[in-house]
KOLGUTOR-393313 format. One record per residue: residue number from 0; z, y, x of N, C-alpha, C, O in turn. Coordinates in pm, whole numbers, plus 50000, padded with zeros to 5 digits. Each point is the difference from the previous one (the first is absolute). Layout:
N
<site vomi="NUM" n_c3="Z" n_c2="Y" n_c1="X" ca_c3="Z" ca_c2="Y" ca_c1="X" c_c3="Z" c_c2="Y" c_c1="X" o_c3="Z" o_c2="Y" o_c1="X"/>
...
REM end
This chain:
103
<site vomi="0" n_c3="96624" n_c2="30188" n_c1="79380" ca_c3="49947" ca_c2="50126" ca_c1="49984" c_c3="50008" c_c2="50096" c_c1="49876" o_c3="49968" o_c2="50118" o_c1="50008"/>
<site vomi="1" n_c3="50075" n_c2="49826" n_c1="49879" ca_c3="49989" ca_c2="50053" ca_c1="49896" c_c3="50088" c_c2="50129" c_c1="50026" o_c3="49947" o_c2="50094" o_c1="49940"/>
<site vomi="2" n_c3="50179" n_c2="49950" n_c1="50133" ca_c3="50028" ca_c2="50074" ca_c1="50007" c_c3="49934" c_c2="50115" c_c1="50093" o_c3="50072" o_c2="50099" o_c1="50013"/>
<site vomi="3" n_c3="49841" n_c2="49902" n_c1="50034" ca_c3="49896" ca_c2="50075" ca_c1="50031" c_c3="49909" c_c2="50056" c_c1="49969" o_c3="49928" o_c2="50068" o_c1="50073"/>
<site vomi="4" n_c3="50058" n_c2="49911" n_c1="49793" ca_c3="49903" ca_c2="49993" ca_c1="49894" c_c3="49879" c_c2="49981" c_c1="50042" o_c3="49909" o_c2="50082" o_c1="50009"/>
<site vomi="5" n_c3="50094" n_c2="49797" n_c1="50019" ca_c3="49863" ca_c2="49875" ca_c1="50051" c_c3="50040" c_c2="49928" c_c1="49940" o_c3="50117" o_c2="49966" o_c1="49981"/>
<site vomi="6" n_c3="49756" n_c2="49989" n_c1="49965" ca_c3="49968" ca_c2="49837" ca_c1="49910" c_c3="49906" c_c2="49938" c_c1="50125" o_c3="49907" o_c2="50053" o_c1="50061"/>
<site vomi="7" n_c3="50135" n_c2="49851" n_c1="49949" ca_c3="49933" ca_c2="49940" ca_c1="50134" c_c3="49872" c_c2="49866" c_c1="49950" o_c3="50036" o_c2="49908" o_c1="49927"/>
<site vomi="8" n_c3="49866" n_c2="50098" n_c1="50107" ca_c3="49899" ca_c2="49922" ca_c1="49976" c_c3="50046" c_c2="49821" c_c1="50122" o_c3="49972" o_c2="50009" o_c1="50120"/>
<site vomi="9" n_c3="50077" n_c2="49888" n_c1="49841" ca_c3="50036" ca_c2="49921" ca_c1="50051" c_c3="49856" c_c2="49868" c_c1="49971" o_c3="49955" o_c2="49940" o_c1="49902"/>
<site vomi="10" n_c3="50021" n_c2="50063" n_c1="50222" ca_c3="49877" ca_c2="49888" ca_c1="50059" c_c3="50097" c_c2="49902" c_c1="49993" o_c3="50117" o_c2="50013" o_c1="50038"/>
<site vomi="11" n_c3="49813" n_c2="49852" n_c1="49892" ca_c3="50062" ca_c2="49893" ca_c1="50091" c_c3="49968" c_c2="49965" c_c1="50086" o_c3="49991" o_c2="49884" o_c1="49958"/>
<site vomi="12" n_c3="49967" n_c2="50105" n_c1="50173" ca_c3="49925" ca_c2="49939" ca_c1="50041" c_c3="49995" c_c2="49849" c_c1="50022" o_c3="49910" o_c2="49957" o_c1="50071"/>
<site vomi="13" n_c3="50158" n_c2="49979" n_c1="49889" ca_c3="49989" ca_c2="49872" ca_c1="50089" c_c3="49921" c_c2="49908" c_c1="49847" o_c3="49948" o_c2="49890" o_c1="50016"/>
<site vomi="14" n_c3="50057" n_c2="50178" n_c1="49849" ca_c3="49961" ca_c2="49938" ca_c1="49907" c_c3="49781" c_c2="50073" c_c1="49985" o_c3="49888" o_c2="49953" o_c1="49979"/>
<site vomi="15" n_c3="50178" n_c2="50179" n_c1="50047" ca_c3="49809" ca_c2="50032" ca_c1="50006" c_c3="49983" c_c2="50098" c_c1="50185" o_c3="50001" o_c2="50120" o_c1="50029"/>
<site vomi="16" n_c3="49986" n_c2="49769" n_c1="50044" ca_c3="49980" ca_c2="50064" ca_c1="50132" c_c3="49879" c_c2="50142" c_c1="50003" o_c3="49902" o_c2="50020" o_c1="49929"/>
<site vomi="17" n_c3="50146" n_c2="50046" n_c1="50164" ca_c3="49920" ca_c2="50100" ca_c1="50028" c_c3="49823" c_c2="49969" c_c1="50078" o_c3="50000" o_c2="49911" o_c1="50085"/>
<site vomi="18" n_c3="49900" n_c2="50141" n_c1="49895" ca_c3="49914" ca_c2="49970" ca_c1="50067" c_c3="49939" c_c2="50064" c_c1="50124" o_c3="50027" o_c2="50119" o_c1="50021"/>
<site vomi="19" n_c3="49867" n_c2="49792" n_c1="50093" ca_c3="50020" ca_c2="50078" ca_c1="50083" c_c3="49985" c_c2="50131" c_c1="50013" o_c3="50061" o_c2="50062" o_c1="50087"/>
<site vomi="20" n_c3="49845" n_c2="50006" n_c1="49816" ca_c3="49970" ca_c2="50086" ca_c1="49992" c_c3="50130" c_c2="50110" c_c1="49972" o_c3="50017" o_c2="50094" o_c1="50077"/>
<site vomi="21" n_c3="50057" n_c2="49888" n_c1="49825" ca_c3="50150" ca_c2="50064" ca_c1="49943" c_c3="50105" c_c2="49973" c_c1="50173" o_c3="50069" o_c2="50090" o_c1="50048"/>
<site vomi="22" n_c3="49922" n_c2="49825" n_c1="49992" ca_c3="50074" ca_c2="49959" ca_c1="50110" c_c3="49949" c_c2="50155" c_c1="50126" o_c3="50075" o_c2="50087" o_c1="50043"/>
<site vomi="23" n_c3="49770" n_c2="49892" n_c1="49983" ca_c3="49972" ca_c2="50090" ca_c1="50067" c_c3="50035" c_c2="50133" c_c1="49989" o_c3="50031" o_c2="50076" o_c1="50092"/>
<site vomi="24" n_c3="49962" n_c2="49948" n_c1="49785" ca_c3="50056" ca_c2="50117" ca_c1="49906" c_c3="50141" c_c2="50026" c_c1="50070" o_c3="50038" o_c2="50084" o_c1="50082"/>
<site vomi="25" n_c3="50009" n_c2="49835" n_c1="49868" ca_c3="50223" ca_c2="50002" ca_c1="50006" c_c3="49964" c_c2="50054" c_c1="50181" o_c3="50032" o_c2="50106" o_c1="50052"/>
<site vomi="26" n_c3="49924" n_c2="49827" n_c1="49985" ca_c3="50015" ca_c2="50018" ca_c1="50175" c_c3="49987" c_c2="50123" c_c1="50047" o_c3="50083" o_c2="50060" o_c1="50068"/>
<site vomi="27" n_c3="49754" n_c2="49998" n_c1="49875" ca_c3="50032" ca_c2="50113" ca_c1="50026" c_c3="50083" c_c2="50152" c_c1="49962" o_c3="50032" o_c2="50099" o_c1="50064"/>
<site vomi="28" n_c3="49981" n_c2="49860" n_c1="49807" ca_c3="50132" ca_c2="50088" ca_c1="49950" c_c3="50133" c_c2="49994" c_c1="50106" o_c3="50074" o_c2="50086" o_c1="50047"/>
<site vomi="29" n_c3="49918" n_c2="49791" n_c1="49963" ca_c3="50137" ca_c2="49982" ca_c1="50113" c_c3="49985" c_c2="50075" c_c1="50135" o_c3="50073" o_c2="50089" o_c1="50043"/>
<site vomi="30" n_c3="49826" n_c2="49862" n_c1="50012" ca_c3="49965" ca_c2="50092" ca_c1="50103" c_c3="50057" c_c2="49868" c_c1="50119" o_c3="50072" o_c2="50032" o_c1="50095"/>
<site vomi="31" n_c3="49895" n_c2="49859" n_c1="49889" ca_c3="50035" ca_c2="49884" ca_c1="50094" c_c3="49869" c_c2="49916" c_c1="50016" o_c3="49881" o_c2="50007" o_c1="49969"/>
<site vomi="32" n_c3="50198" n_c2="49919" n_c1="50091" ca_c3="49898" ca_c2="49884" ca_c1="50094" c_c3="50030" c_c2="49867" c_c1="49902" o_c3="50112" o_c2="49973" o_c1="49957"/>
<site vomi="33" n_c3="49790" n_c2="49965" n_c1="50023" ca_c3="49975" ca_c2="49898" ca_c1="49862" c_c3="50098" c_c2="49912" c_c1="50068" o_c3="50045" o_c2="49954" o_c1="49895"/>
<site vomi="34" n_c3="50032" n_c2="49979" n_c1="50207" ca_c3="50107" ca_c2="49976" ca_c1="50048" c_c3="50113" c_c2="50012" c_c1="49971" o_c3="50088" o_c2="49914" o_c1="50010"/>
<site vomi="35" n_c3="49926" n_c2="50226" n_c1="49941" ca_c3="50130" ca_c2="50087" ca_c1="49965" c_c3="50047" c_c2="49935" c_c1="49847" o_c3="50117" o_c2="49974" o_c1="49969"/>
<site vomi="36" n_c3="49777" n_c2="50008" n_c1="49953" ca_c3="50058" ca_c2="49964" ca_c1="49877" c_c3="50011" c_c2="49814" c_c1="49951" o_c3="49990" o_c2="49941" o_c1="49892"/>
<site vomi="37" n_c3="50040" n_c2="50005" n_c1="50291" ca_c3="50035" ca_c2="49877" ca_c1="49956" c_c3="50151" c_c2="49936" c_c1="50024" o_c3="50029" o_c2="50008" o_c1="50119"/>
<site vomi="38" n_c3="50031" n_c2="49957" n_c1="49835" ca_c3="50128" ca_c2="49942" ca_c1="50017" c_c3="50004" c_c2="49864" c_c1="50074" o_c3="49983" o_c2="49887" o_c1="49954"/>
<site vomi="39" n_c3="50048" n_c2="50157" n_c1="50183" ca_c3="50009" ca_c2="49937" ca_c1="50085" c_c3="50075" c_c2="49874" c_c1="50018" o_c3="49959" o_c2="49906" o_c1="50069"/>
<site vomi="40" n_c3="50174" n_c2="50097" n_c1="49853" ca_c3="50105" ca_c2="49947" ca_c1="50025" c_c3="49982" c_c2="49904" c_c1="49856" o_c3="50092" o_c2="49920" o_c1="49983"/>
<site vomi="41" n_c3="49809" n_c2="50080" n_c1="49922" ca_c3="50008" ca_c2="49964" ca_c1="49882" c_c3="49955" c_c2="49815" c_c1="50070" o_c3="49942" o_c2="49982" o_c1="50107"/>
<site vomi="42" n_c3="50109" n_c2="49896" n_c1="49790" ca_c3="49938" ca_c2="49853" ca_c1="50101" c_c3="49848" c_c2="50001" c_c1="49978" o_c3="49939" o_c2="49934" o_c1="50084"/>
<site vomi="43" n_c3="49973" n_c2="50139" n_c1="49804" ca_c3="49855" ca_c2="49981" ca_c1="50009" c_c3="50013" c_c2="50053" c_c1="50133" o_c3="50039" o_c2="49899" o_c1="50059"/>
<site vomi="44" n_c3="49956" n_c2="50190" n_c1="50025" ca_c3="49960" ca_c2="50066" ca_c1="50102" c_c3="50018" c_c2="49887" c_c1="50110" o_c3="49927" o_c2="50005" o_c1="50099"/>
<site vomi="45" n_c3="50145" n_c2="49916" n_c1="49891" ca_c3="50057" ca_c2="49934" ca_c1="50127" c_c3="49941" c_c2="49885" c_c1="49963" o_c3="50004" o_c2="49921" o_c1="50094"/>
<site vomi="46" n_c3="49943" n_c2="50034" n_c1="49811" ca_c3="49953" ca_c2="49878" ca_c1="49954" c_c3="49842" c_c2="50036" c_c1="50055" o_c3="49965" o_c2="49920" o_c1="50087"/>
<site vomi="47" n_c3="49939" n_c2="50177" n_c1="49883" ca_c3="49934" ca_c2="50031" ca_c1="49998" c_c3="49941" c_c2="50029" c_c1="50201" o_c3="49886" o_c2="50001" o_c1="50044"/>
<site vomi="48" n_c3="50278" n_c2="50024" n_c1="50047" ca_c3="49992" ca_c2="50023" ca_c1="50117" c_c3="49948" c_c2="50159" c_c1="50045" o_c3="49949" o_c2="50020" o_c1="50110"/>
<site vomi="49" n_c3="50069" n_c2="50074" n_c1="49803" ca_c3="49959" ca_c2="50120" ca_c1="50038" c_c3="50090" c_c2="50076" c_c1="50019" o_c3="50109" o_c2="49983" o_c1="49945"/>
<site vomi="50" n_c3="49859" n_c2="50150" n_c1="50161" ca_c3="50088" ca_c2="50089" ca_c1="50013" c_c3="49937" c_c2="50167" c_c1="50009" o_c3="49883" o_c2="50036" o_c1="49997"/>
<site vomi="51" n_c3="50212" n_c2="50027" n_c1="50012" ca_c3="49963" ca_c2="50143" ca_c1="50032" c_c3="49877" c_c2="49988" c_c1="50119" o_c3="49881" o_c2="50025" o_c1="49978"/>
<site vomi="52" n_c3="50162" n_c2="49943" n_c1="50118" ca_c3="49925" ca_c2="50013" ca_c1="50130" c_c3="49859" c_c2="49934" c_c1="50009" o_c3="49939" o_c2="49994" o_c1="50107"/>
<site vomi="53" n_c3="49994" n_c2="49939" n_c1="49734" ca_c3="49890" ca_c2="49962" ca_c1="49996" c_c3="49916" c_c2="50163" c_c1="50028" o_c3="50031" o_c2="50119" o_c1="50001"/>
<site vomi="54" n_c3="49798" n_c2="49761" n_c1="50027" ca_c3="49898" ca_c2="50082" ca_c1="49998" c_c3="49960" c_c2="49974" c_c1="49889" o_c3="49899" o_c2="49934" o_c1="50024"/>
<site vomi="55" n_c3="50111" n_c2="50072" n_c1="49866" ca_c3="49903" ca_c2="49997" ca_c1="49907" c_c3="49954" c_c2="50125" c_c1="49943" o_c3="50040" o_c2="50115" o_c1="50018"/>
<site vomi="56" n_c3="49823" n_c2="49816" n_c1="49874" ca_c3="49905" ca_c2="50155" ca_c1="49966" c_c3="50073" c_c2="50043" c_c1="49888" o_c3="50071" o_c2="49926" o_c1="49931"/>
<site vomi="57" n_c3="49915" n_c2="50163" n_c1="50056" ca_c3="49993" ca_c2="50087" ca_c1="49822" c_c3="49996" c_c2="49837" c_c1="49894" o_c3="50097" o_c2="49950" o_c1="49943"/>
<site vomi="58" n_c3="49800" n_c2="50014" n_c1="50058" ca_c3="49933" ca_c2="49894" ca_c1="49923" c_c3="50096" c_c2="49894" c_c1="50041" o_c3="50042" o_c2="49961" o_c1="49892"/>
<site vomi="59" n_c3="50011" n_c2="49975" n_c1="50193" ca_c3="50043" ca_c2="49902" ca_c1="50025" c_c3="50179" c_c2="50008" c_c1="49943" o_c3="50069" o_c2="49917" o_c1="49941"/>
<site vomi="60" n_c3="49960" n_c2="50215" n_c1="50105" ca_c3="50140" ca_c2="50045" ca_c1="49942" c_c3="50012" c_c2="50010" c_c1="49807" o_c3="50092" o_c2="49991" o_c1="49918"/>
<site vomi="61" n_c3="49767" n_c2="50030" n_c1="50076" ca_c3="49996" ca_c2="50028" ca_c1="49858" c_c3="49979" c_c2="49883" c_c1="49928" o_c3="50023" o_c2="50001" o_c1="49879"/>
<site vomi="62" n_c3="49927" n_c2="49873" n_c1="50191" ca_c3="50028" ca_c2="49901" ca_c1="49943" c_c3="50096" c_c2="49913" c_c1="49984" o_c3="50025" o_c2="49912" o_c1="49918"/>
<site vomi="63" n_c3="50028" n_c2="50133" n_c1="50184" ca_c3="50184" ca_c2="49891" ca_c1="49995" c_c3="50059" c_c2="50101" c_c1="49905" o_c3="50114" o_c2="49959" o_c1="49980"/>
<site vomi="64" n_c3="49869" n_c2="50134" n_c1="49962" ca_c3="50110" ca_c2="50105" ca_c1="49905" c_c3="49948" c_c2="49913" c_c1="49925" o_c3="50059" o_c2="49894" o_c1="49976"/>
<site vomi="65" n_c3="49813" n_c2="50136" n_c1="49969" ca_c3="49951" ca_c2="49946" ca_c1="49788" c_c3="50003" c_c2="49866" c_c1="50034" o_c3="50021" o_c2="49943" o_c1="49893"/>
<site vomi="66" n_c3="49969" n_c2="49964" n_c1="50205" ca_c3="50030" ca_c2="49839" ca_c1="49985" c_c3="50184" c_c2="49955" c_c1="50006" o_c3="50043" o_c2="49886" o_c1="50015"/>
<site vomi="67" n_c3="50024" n_c2="50214" n_c1="49973" ca_c3="50124" ca_c2="49962" ca_c1="50024" c_c3="50079" c_c2="50200" c_c1="49982" o_c3="50045" o_c2="50080" o_c1="50083"/>
<site vomi="68" n_c3="49937" n_c2="49923" n_c1="49794" ca_c3="50106" ca_c2="50138" ca_c1="49947" c_c3="50150" c_c2="49969" c_c1="50020" o_c3="50079" o_c2="50078" o_c1="49946"/>
<site vomi="69" n_c3="49965" n_c2="49828" n_c1="50119" ca_c3="50141" ca_c2="50019" ca_c1="50023" c_c3="50051" c_c2="50073" c_c1="50087" o_c3="50106" o_c2="50061" o_c1="50009"/>
<site vomi="70" n_c3="49743" n_c2="49916" n_c1="50099" ca_c3="50031" ca_c2="50108" ca_c1="50115" c_c3="50038" c_c2="50120" c_c1="50034" o_c3="50042" o_c2="50048" o_c1="50105"/>
<site vomi="71" n_c3="49931" n_c2="50009" n_c1="49753" ca_c3="49977" ca_c2="50150" ca_c1="49981" c_c3="50152" c_c2="50088" c_c1="50037" o_c3="50110" o_c2="49970" o_c1="49953"/>
<site vomi="72" n_c3="49877" n_c2="50082" n_c1="50090" ca_c3="50113" ca_c2="50073" ca_c1="50056" c_c3="50023" c_c2="50094" c_c1="49790" o_c3="49912" o_c2="50046" o_c1="49928"/>
<site vomi="73" n_c3="50194" n_c2="49947" n_c1="50054" ca_c3="50079" ca_c2="50111" ca_c1="49888" c_c3="50136" c_c2="50051" c_c1="50011" o_c3="50066" o_c2="49974" o_c1="50100"/>
<site vomi="74" n_c3="49976" n_c2="50089" n_c1="49813" ca_c3="49881" ca_c2="50053" ca_c1="49883" c_c3="49890" c_c2="50099" c_c1="50082" o_c3="50041" o_c2="50060" o_c1="50100"/>
<site vomi="75" n_c3="49849" n_c2="49954" n_c1="49865" ca_c3="49881" ca_c2="50116" ca_c1="50024" c_c3="50023" c_c2="50145" c_c1="49857" o_c3="50013" o_c2="49986" o_c1="49878"/>
<site vomi="76" n_c3="49985" n_c2="50096" n_c1="50176" ca_c3="50041" ca_c2="50105" ca_c1="49889" c_c3="49895" c_c2="50089" c_c1="50043" o_c3="49989" o_c2="50037" o_c1="50117"/>
<site vomi="77" n_c3="49928" n_c2="50003" n_c1="49782" ca_c3="49855" ca_c2="50083" ca_c1="50066" c_c3="50027" c_c2="50121" c_c1="49835" o_c3="50018" o_c2="49957" o_c1="49886"/>
<site vomi="78" n_c3="49978" n_c2="50164" n_c1="50147" ca_c3="50035" ca_c2="50107" ca_c1="49946" c_c3="49834" c_c2="50096" c_c1="50028" o_c3="49927" o_c2="49945" o_c1="50082"/>
<site vomi="79" n_c3="50043" n_c2="50128" n_c1="49884" ca_c3="49919" ca_c2="50160" ca_c1="49985" c_c3="49961" c_c2="49988" c_c1="50135" o_c3="49892" o_c2="49967" o_c1="50051"/>
<site vomi="80" n_c3="50235" n_c2="50072" n_c1="50007" ca_c3="50048" ca_c2="50074" ca_c1="50119" c_c3="49976" c_c2="49899" c_c1="50101" o_c3="49996" o_c2="50050" o_c1="50113"/>
<site vomi="81" n_c3="49989" n_c2="49837" n_c1="49885" ca_c3="50040" ca_c2="49918" ca_c1="50121" c_c3="50052" c_c2="49861" c_c1="49917" o_c3="50017" o_c2="49970" o_c1="49881"/>
<site vomi="82" n_c3="50001" n_c2="49958" n_c1="50256" ca_c3="50053" ca_c2="49833" ca_c1="49960" c_c3="50097" c_c2="49993" c_c1="50137" o_c3="50009" o_c2="50071" o_c1="50100"/>
<site vomi="83" n_c3="50052" n_c2="49817" n_c1="49857" ca_c3="50128" ca_c2="49969" ca_c1="50112" c_c3="50071" c_c2="49878" c_c1="49977" o_c3="50033" o_c2="49979" o_c1="49883"/>
<site vomi="84" n_c3="50006" n_c2="49915" n_c1="50224" ca_c3="50066" ca_c2="49877" ca_c1="49965" c_c3="50142" c_c2="50030" c_c1="49913" o_c3="50012" o_c2="50121" o_c1="49982"/>
<site vomi="85" n_c3="50065" n_c2="49824" n_c1="49978" ca_c3="50117" ca_c2="50076" ca_c1="49925" c_c3="50090" c_c2="49919" c_c1="50104" o_c3="50121" o_c2="50000" o_c1="49976"/>
<site vomi="86" n_c3="49829" n_c2="49920" n_c1="50154" ca_c3="50095" ca_c2="49989" ca_c1="50065" c_c3="50043" c_c2="50066" c_c1="50116" o_c3="49938" o_c2="49965" o_c1="50100"/>
<site vomi="87" n_c3="50177" n_c2="50146" n_c1="49925" ca_c3="50086" ca_c2="49975" ca_c1="49920" c_c3="49993" c_c2="50090" c_c1="49894" o_c3="49927" o_c2="50099" o_c1="50005"/>
<site vomi="88" n_c3="50158" n_c2="49867" n_c1="49880" ca_c3="49998" ca_c2="50097" ca_c1="49888" c_c3="49986" c_c2="50134" c_c1="49968" o_c3="49970" o_c2="50042" o_c1="49888"/>
<site vomi="89" n_c3="50061" n_c2="50051" n_c1="50253" ca_c3="49999" ca_c2="50103" ca_c1="50028" c_c3="49835" c_c2="50059" c_c1="49998" o_c3="49978" o_c2="50096" o_c1="49927"/>
<site vomi="90" n_c3="49928" n_c2="49858" n_c1="50138" ca_c3="49891" ca_c2="50004" ca_c1="49950" c_c3="49905" c_c2="49985" c_c1="49904" o_c3="49878" o_c2="50010" o_c1="50013"/>
<site vomi="91" n_c3="50194" n_c2="49962" n_c1="49876" ca_c3="49984" ca_c2="49959" ca_c1="49886" c_c3="50052" c_c2="50173" c_c1="49929" o_c3="49925" o_c2="50058" o_c1="49921"/>
<site vomi="92" n_c3="50174" n_c2="49988" n_c1="50110" ca_c3="50078" ca_c2="50112" ca_c1="49974" c_c3="49906" c_c2="50129" c_c1="50049" o_c3="49941" o_c2="50066" o_c1="49915"/>
<site vomi="93" n_c3="50049" n_c2="49963" n_c1="50223" ca_c3="49945" ca_c2="50095" ca_c1="50096" c_c3="49840" c_c2="49983" c_c1="49888" o_c3="49958" o_c2="50109" o_c1="49959"/>
<site vomi="94" n_c3="49979" n_c2="49790" n_c1="50004" ca_c3="49869" ca_c2="50030" ca_c1="49977" c_c3="50004" c_c2="50083" c_c1="49799" o_c3="49920" o_c2="50060" o_c1="49928"/>
<site vomi="95" n_c3="50210" n_c2="49896" n_c1="50064" ca_c3="49951" ca_c2="50006" ca_c1="49836" c_c3="50123" c_c2="50154" c_c1="50015" o_c3="49981" o_c2="50066" o_c1="49898"/>
<site vomi="96" n_c3="50104" n_c2="49988" n_c1="50170" ca_c3="50018" ca_c2="50134" ca_c1="50060" c_c3="49837" c_c2="50070" c_c1="50023" o_c3="49994" o_c2="50094" o_c1="49921"/>
<site vomi="97" n_c3="49926" n_c2="49899" n_c1="50126" ca_c3="49859" ca_c2="50061" ca_c1="50094" c_c3="49960" c_c2="50016" c_c1="49831" o_c3="49998" o_c2="50109" o_c1="49944"/>
<site vomi="98" n_c3="49979" n_c2="49797" n_c1="50007" ca_c3="49915" ca_c2="49974" ca_c1="49855" c_c3="50035" c_c2="50137" c_c1="49904" o_c3="49924" o_c2="50076" o_c1="49940"/>
<site vomi="99" n_c3="50232" n_c2="49920" n_c1="50074" ca_c3="50030" ca_c2="50120" ca_c1="49859" c_c3="50008" c_c2="50109" c_c1="50068" o_c3="50044" o_c2="50086" o_c1="49924"/>
<site vomi="100" n_c3="49933" n_c2="49965" n_c1="50198" ca_c3="50045" ca_c2="50117" ca_c1="50080" c_c3="49855" c_c2="50076" c_c1="50042" o_c3="49980" o_c2="50116" o_c1="50035"/>
<site vomi="101" n_c3="49903" n_c2="49744" n_c1="49942" ca_c3="49860" ca_c2="50067" ca_c1="50005" c_c3="49924" c_c2="50046" c_c1="49856" o_c3="49911" o_c2="50083" o_c1="49981"/>
<site vomi="102" n_c3="50156" n_c2="49836" n_c1="49932" ca_c3="50018" ca_c2="50000" ca_c1="49817" c_c3="49940" c_c2="50138" c_c1="49961" o_c3="49996" o_c2="50034" o_c1="49881"/>
REM end
């Protein structure tokens, strides 16, 4: 990202998992449902027997994510202008372009 004159703050979420409050904030910034933040192809999701079609409450999804941070979709890029999940990588470029043009 340095070629874009951006110095990212990298959070190692497996070493320092986000709290329920932080996850709620991220979900709101991404403007997604909590289940959209979960990597259902991950072995842990299979072990837990969860799927995108499960009708769980926000609190239940947040508990799953805080107890199993390996399930969190990544990378997540947050700027002052918005937030995106970095897959595909073009999502990040679009956010960075938007952020620079609105600076």
